[in-house]
Steps between C-alpha positions, in 0.01 A plus 500: 500500500510414873187292467653298211822436705294391795285267289808350337663442843203306641463301178865384522464427867189290456650316207809429692300355794293272280806377303745452796667165473614397847278271702356696797211418725367151549130528563308821582414748768238359749222762472265380763444548877496248784122448460382193310217475246178344636364167375278565199667840439738578214775751426634567145816709483727632221835643609817639356853467661762747401851386573715807553859376489723210397398527139144603579178368345120489520285193589123480456298236678141390570389367834181325621427433869224320678441366849560147621425537874290782623718766673798264497623391159484605131678414173625706213583397142755698303597535140738766359743614234733789418865528601452147636375324184244274668397411851213288638441427871283478807517664846300421817472727795412415863362777726643465847358812657197697359485882480323607821500819712843532660636205296664481159424207270781247446526236242745242362512410124673239281492380154688380184553654156617345177717744298618472137754770415816564300694593813830368364455706180537184292313401188239315706284577805566303821249363749525586869292460813463752780372403845374789714424535870440820693306697754298823478328733744235767415256749669189662360452879535197699400563800279293778343499320166422157646772272659872449487676184617875524548691173506853377531693184535765280343526196280769244424514357150706196409566509125619169362674516167774319303768756561460499878235571763421840644344571838416872525309672781262775398375776725164646381284799594180619326139592534156397383277796391122469520304797359136521574440644147661193326366215703544201455829590346816542719849606412849409615839665525809326627880532531715186531869478585694177447771520774696223321602728202337841571242441229213749512146440368198730482165331469169659401168305466126508481263225634131436448327321791169315455 
């Protein structure tokens, strides 16, 4: 009996998250460190972003990164759906400081995302654009299972829509997990807080590097 009640509770909770109607979250959690992808190298990632309040929701997105300038610059393509009906964008990252002994890696990133979503809860979806800039710092640490790379930073997103613009600032903290047994796969966990409206997001992802 207890197991049935528990199953029912989580079924209702998950259905509520997926069907929540208020617009929450603009793009996605960052899910990468301050390191950039090398030229001729590629990184394919799938991630989920769980919005915890303000109506809630789940977004799923695919990401593809490759290097533009060795050790300095890379680019990432993004496509996603879910709570936010559709999004398509690109992000570039510039590595200012590499990860060296006694020094954390520091990078700046920026990009643009096209969003199509029924954020006004009308009969038709509306088009929006989000411009993103931010900075991130990270540091590699060896572990018994392989390597963990904690990272943290912030991003500013300018969301331009017909009902008015929004300029939230998001604080982010997460980690990249590299297990020796699952190489070349790596995994991500991240928590974001939008200080503009106290919107929380949890991001989980998996990337394949080649």
